[in-house]
N, C-alpha and C positions, 0 to 999 in steps of 0.2 A: 504493500499500500504505499510505502513511503515513496518509491520511486514512481507509482502511478501519479501522486500527487504532486512531485516535483516535475514530472514530464507535462502534466496540466499547466503547472505555474510556467514552464519555459513556454508553452504554445501562448499562454495568456500575455506574453512579455512580447513576444513575437506580433501577435494581435495588436498590441498597443502600440507599436510604432507604425503599424500598415496604415492608418488614417492621416499621420502628421506631415506626411510629405505631397499628398493630393492636391491641396489647393496650390501650392507654389506649381506643381507640375501642370495643372490645368488651367490654371487662371487666364494666360494668354488668350485661351478659346472661350473660357467661361463669362469671361467680363463682356466681350462682344455678344455673347448669345444672350446674355442678361440686359445689355443695353446700359451699361454703367462704365465710368472711367476705370481705367487699370489700377488707379490709386485706392480704389475700395476696396481692395485685398485686406488693407490694414484694419478697415473697421469689422470684417469678419473676424480676423485672428484676434482683434481684442476683445470681442465678444467671447470668443472661445478661452481666450487666456483670464479673462474676469471670471469667468464659471469654474476653471478649473482651481482660481486662487480661492473662491468662495467655498467649494467644496474640499479642498486639502484643509481649510481652517475648520471645517464642520466635521473631517473625516473620524477623529478620536472618538466624539462623542455618538456619532453614527455607528462606527466599528464595534465600539464597547455595547452598543445596544443589540446589534443583529448580529454579529460576528463576521470575521473578514471573508469567510466562504459566501454568505448571502448577499454581502456587500459587493463583492468582485463581480458576481453573478448579474446583480440587478444593475450595476453600473456599467457593465461589458453591453446588457441589454439597452440600456440608454444609449450609449455611442452607436450600438447596431439600427435603433430605431433612426436616429439622427442623420445617419448615413443614407439609410434609404430614403429620409426625408429630402435629404439633399439631391438625391438623385431624380427627383420627380417635383423640384424646385424650378419655375419657370419665370420667377422674378426675384430681385436682390432681396426684397425684405422677407421673402420665405426663406432664403438662406441663411438671413441674420436670426430669424425664429428658430432654426432648427439647430443654429450654432450654439444656442443655451443648453438644451439638453447635452449637446455634445460635449462643451466644456464641463459641466456639471458629472458626467459620466467618467470623463476622463480624469479629471482630478482625484476624484474619490478612489477610483481602484488603484491609482497610480500610489497614492498614500497608503492604502491597505495592504497592497502585494508587497511595497517596499520594507513597511515595517515586520509584515508576516516572514520575510524572508532573513530579516536583520536579526529577527529573535530566534529563529529554527535553523537555520542553515550557514554552512561555512563561507569564509569571504570569497572563494572561488565562485561559489554559486552567483553570488551577486554579481560579480564582474561578468560571468557568461551570461546570466540574465540580462545583464544591461546590453551587453552585445547583441543578444537576440531581439532587443527593441532597435538597435541600428539596424540590422538585417532586414526587419519589417519596414523600416522606414526606407529602406534601399530598394526595397521589391515594389512598392506603390506607384513609382514613378513610371516603372517598365508596365504595370497593368494601365495606367493612364496612358501612355505611348501607345500600348496595344489597342485601347480602345478608339483612340483618335485616328490611328493609321489604318484600321479595319472600318472607319466611317461609323461606329459604333455610338460616338458622341462620350463627352466627359461625364454625363449621367450614367453611364453603363458602368464606368469604373467605378463610383461611388457605388453602384448598387452590387457590384461583385463584392467590393470590402464588405458592405453592409450585410450582405447575405453570409460571409464568413464569420464575421462577428455575431450573427444571429445564431449561428451552427456552434460557435465557441458558448455563447451564452447558455443553450440547451445542455451541452456537455458540464460547464460550471454548475448547474442546478442540479444535476444529477450527482454531480461530485460534492456536494456539501458536506454529507456524512463524513467523508474522508478527511475534512479538516480537523475534526475532533479526535477520530481515531489514531491518526498519524501523531499529533502532538497534543494530548488529552491535557483537560484541566485536573489540576491537582488541588483538591478540596483543601480549603484553608491557607493555600498559597498562591495569593494575585499575582506573584511574578510569574507563574507557571500557568497562568490562566491562557487560553486561545485567544492570543492577540490581545489579552487584558478584557476580554469581554466578562463582564460581570464585575470586573475590578472597580476602584473608586474612580470617577470622573475627573479627570486634570483639566480645570478648566483655562481657556487660551491664558487669560492673566497671569495664573499660577506658573504655566509652563514658560512664558516670558519673564518672570522673575527667577528662574531657576539659574544658578550661577554657570555663567558660559553660553548661554543658549545666544546672547545677542552675538558673540564671537562667531559662532557657526553658521548663524544666519547671515552674517556680513560676508563670511568666506564663500558661503553657497551660494550668494546673490553673485559676488563677484566672479565666481568660476563659470556661472551660466550666463551670465553677460558677457564674457570673455568667447566662450564657445558659440554664442549666437550671433555676436558680432564678427567673429572670423568666419562662419559659415555665409553670411550675407555678402561682407564685404571684401573678402580675401581677392577674388578675381578682379574686382574693380580696383583695388590698390596695386595689383601685378602689372594691369593694363595700365593704368594711368600714370603710374610714379615709377614703375620698374622697366617699363618699354617691353614687356613680355606680350605675343601675340594672343588675340583674345581666346582661340581653340585652344592654346596650351594653358592658358590661365584658368579656362574653365575645366581643365581636366586636372589641375593640381588642386583647385578648390574642390574638385569631388573627392580627390585623395584624402584631404582633411578629415573629411567625413567617414571615410572608408578606414582613415588611420584610427579614430576614435575606436570603430567597430572592431579591427582587427586587434587593435591594443588591448582592449577588454578580453577578448579570448586569450591572448596571450597572458595577460596579468592574472587569469584565473589559475593559471598553473603554479604560480609561485605568490599569489596573495597571504595563503594561510601562513606561509614561512616567515614572509616579510612584515606582515601586520599592517591593519589599516593606517597607523599613523606614518609609517614610511613610505606606503602608497601616496598617500597625500602629499607628502613634502617632496618626494621623487618626482611626482606628476607635476606638480608647479614647477620644479627647478628644470624639468624638460621642456616645459613650455616657455620657460625664460630663455634657454637656449634657442629655442626655435625663433622667438621673438628677436633676439639679439642677430640671427642669420638673416633673418627679414630686413632688418634696419641698416645693416653693414652698407656702407656708402661705397660699394665696387660697382666695378663696370660689367662684370659676368651675372646673369641672373639665375646662375645654378644654386648659389647659395640660399639666395630668396626663397627659389622653389623647394629646396631641401629643408629650409627652415619652417616652413608651412606644413609639411608632412611631419617634422618632428615634433613640431606645436599640437599636431593633431594627436599622436601617439602620447605626448605627456598628458593631454587630456584625459586620456582613456580611463585611468583608474580613480579620478579624483571623484565624481561623482558616486559610483560603487561604495567607495571607501568612506566618504563621509556618511552615507546612508547607514552603512554597516556598523560604523562605530557608535552610533547613536546609542543604542542601550547600554554599552559599556561606559560611553561618557555621561549619560545622564540617569541611567537606571532603566530597568526593563519596563516598569509600571508607567514610565513618562514617555518612552518611547514613540508611543502611536500620537500622542499628542506634538512632541516636538517635531516628528516626521511630517506630520501634517503642515506645520507650519514651515518647515524646510522646503516643502514642496511650494508652498505659497513665495517664500523668497526666490525660489528657483524661477517660477514662472515670471516674477515681477521683473527679475533681473534680464530673462531671455526676451522680454516684452519691450522694456524700457530701453536697454542699452543699443540695440541697433538703429532705431531712429535718433537718439541722442548722438551717437557717431554721426550720423548723417549731416545733423545741424551744424555739427563740431567742425567736420570736413568740410561743409561748404563753405565756411569763414576761413578756414587756415589752409586747407588744401590734404589730399589724400594722403600725404606724406605723414601725417599725424599717427597712421594706422598701429604702427607697430609700439609707437608710445602710448598710444590709449590700451592696447593689449598688454604692454610691460606693466603699466599701473594698476590694472585689474589683477595681474598676477601676483604683484606686489602685496597687494591688499589681501588677498585670498591666502597667500602663503604666511604673512603677517598675523592674519588673525587665527588661521588652525594652529599655529605654534604659539600664539597665547594661550589657545585653549588647552594645549598639551601641557604648557607649564602649571594650567589650572588641576591638571587631573593626571600628575604624575604617578601617583600610586595605581591608577587605573591598567589591566592590562592592555597590551599593544593591540590585541585582536580578538574577536569572539569567534571561537570555533567550536 
């Protein structure tokens, strides 16, 4: 049963990534069919981000009330319904309407699953699971491309992913009893309860007052801001500031995301031995090396291209390690509440940073791209190291 539940969780993480790249891949056609300017994509993504932030903040109370199995199934069901809704939307306002349950479902399942894995599984699985998310996010553009090249329309891609999510919802509903059998509740021990179900609720205000929480929230915000900014603006920087041709720049920009995904698969093989703290520290330092190579004022573009790939590899272990170390740093009974807040901080960083950089670079020029990434890297490293000093007596990893 342990292996069966783990397989279900792996499939769920792939499914989590599937919808995330659809809007970006299909929007050049979608905005024309819907009759709206291309800039309106930001409105849809902001609505989705708002929903994920709200449901992440509420995840602790909801998960304790209903259990992680049911929350996961219902949340995936909400995203499935939203994706099918996207597929039948023939106007922009309908797209915005369906973006609400999409965001709410995505945030709840993300927080619930991440906390469950952090509590019950080794660090290697956290890295491999997040690599599976990257795999799902890499697959969906190909599904959109297939739908468009076969003249099926962008709505068909959403329908395909929606049906996949619906099938997963059915499987998750059947698997709900497994969540208790694999990691059963131990009477009288709230720390061993299934993802905290039935234990004392940890209010948001109380969670934010726990020592060190603001440090990890800032570090997580900085990391996700760095990752999303690099994903959106790396190609533009390479073309406009380093003189790389557009095709090569696009290829290496995609290698950044592939580096994150491949790096998480690799990190899983030694995460348990190295420990979460060193994975975070080493990840940020590797990102710093990549940023330095991006910024070096040399004529050759080889170093800049290599720097982008190295930065992607450095990003790989940071997100999984921050999540996996939460029960150790803040206590098992507090982890669901804090991971929910961490998810909210992550979504806030990834939503706000790319447009902020766009505004800054419009006034200063694209040369500031490595500097912007470098500041975020240093902020994340500094905050995580400060937290380490506060928790020197805690073990380096939960295994």
